[in-house]
N, C-alpha and C positions, 0 to 999 in steps of 0.2 A: 579562661571565663570565670562568672563570682563564684563564689561559696565549693570550687571542692578547693579541698588543699591536699597537700601530694604531699608522702613524709616519705618516701620510697621511690628505687630506679624501678619505670618502668618494668612488664610480666610478660616475658616471651605465649602467645596464645599457648605452647602446651602444657607450658608450666602451669596457670589461669585457670582452665579446664581439671587440671592436674587439680589440683589445691584448690578448688573451687568444688570437685564430686567427694574428695575427701570430706574436708567441711560437710558440707550437707547430707553425702551419707550419715559421717560420722554420729551426725545434728538428729537427723529423725534414726538413729535406729537407738538411740540413746533416750530422747524428749517418747519415743513410742514401745519404751522396752521391745525392739522388736530384734532375735536371734538375728534370723535370713530373711528377706526377702520374696515377698511372694511374687509370684509372676506376672499379676496387674504392678502393683510397685516398685516389679522392673521396669516397666516402662516407662512407670510416666523415673526413675528417674533417668532411665534413654532420654527423656521430653530434657527434663531440667537439662541434660548434660549440651542440649542444642542453645538451647537458651541460652546456662552459663558461655557457650560459643559463641550468641546472636547478640550479648550485653560486651563483649570483649569489643567484637567489629564496630558497635557502637557509637561503645567510649573512643574506642582510634580514631571511628571517622569525629565527631564533632569534637574530642576537642586535641585533633591531630597529636598526637598522643599513647602510648600504648599504658593500658590504667595499672596503676601500684595494689600493692596487698590490701592497702587500708578498704578503696574501693572494690578490691573480690572479696575479705570480710564482708565488708560491707550489705554487698550486697546478694551473701550468702544468710545474714539475717535475715534481711528482707524474705526472701526467699523461703524460707524456714519458717517463720509468720503465716507468711500466707498458701505457705504445703502442706502443709502440720499437719489438718484436717482431714487432710488422701490419705494418711498414711498410719492415724486412730483409727481411720476405718473400719480393722481388717478383719470384722464378721462380713460387708459390703465389698458387690464386687472383688473374691478372691476371687472367682470364680475365669474360665476365657476355653474356649474354646483347644490352647491347645496344652493346658494345665489339661481339662477332661480328658482331650486322647490321654496322657501319660497312668489321670485313673484309669479309666477303661482297659490299656493297655495289659496294667500291670493287675485288672483280677482277670483280664482273662488267661495272664502270668499262673494266679495264682490257683483258679476254677478249674486249673489242667486243661484248659480250648489250645490253648499256644501254642504248644511245644513241636521244639526246631526237630524232635523225634516220631512224632504228626504227620509229620508232611514229610517232602525232601528240599531238597538243601533249597533250594529254589524258589518251588515251591513260598515257604516261610518266607522267609526276607519280603517278598510278593503277594502272600497275603499281608504281615505284617507293619506295609508303607501303606498296602489298601484301610487297611483299618488305622489308620491313622489317622487315614482323611475322611471313610466311612462317618466317626465320632465326629469328626470337626463339623464335615456336615450337617451331620445332623442338629448336632451341641449349637449351629451358626440359626440356623433354622425354628428354632426354639428359641431363638434368647432378639426377642423384639424386643424393643423399646416401646413400649404407651405410653403420656403420661398420669402423670396418677397414682399406674397401675408396675412404678419400678417390683415390687415387687412379687409377679409373677413372671418376670425375666428369668431364666435359667442360671443364670452370673450370683443371682440374689437365693434363690431354691438350693433348701437343698436338696428336697422331696422330687423341685423335676430331675433334680443330677440325679440321685439316685435310678430314679425311676426311667430314665432314660438310660444307663448304665445298661441296668437289667435289659432290659430291649431289644436293648443293643449286643451281648449280651445270647440273647435266648435267640435270637436270628442266626448267629459267628456258623455254630455244625452248617444247618440246613446250603448256607450260604460255602460254606467251602465242604461241602461230605462227599462229593468229586474227588476232591482233591488228596483225603486225607490215605495216610499213607494203610494196605491190609499186607496180615503176613500169610 
């Protein structure tokens, strides 16, 4: 193909993806001053990994050879420039249902509501997973997207997150009253 300049050996798919993601992750951490990726950012990274694989396969299909390091690094530069805004806006869209449920479980434990000594071992495990599911379900119910009203989504609104957290916690004892071990 015209315009392509190859400067090295073609890369294997696994090597391409590994090097691509190493460079992409390092670039995002450096540019956006990120120490640890948030759950939503981890989703972006997984999507970028799929994109890297598609770039490799597309190149291989179109050029009938494997891409080299230069193509990979040029692709990373383009991707970083294209996607850095997602990682720069850390105050927006940082909450997801999974992360919310983790915070909720931690809150229940810190308040002494979800302790293994309050329930039998079998009940504790069942309650634990039930509460994760309940928190995620309620979170998703309140995360409706309405164009122009993004700030009303629970993922963008700390007040709504805190309100749901307290609502779920306040219902906890009445839901599991019959399961509490009594001396």
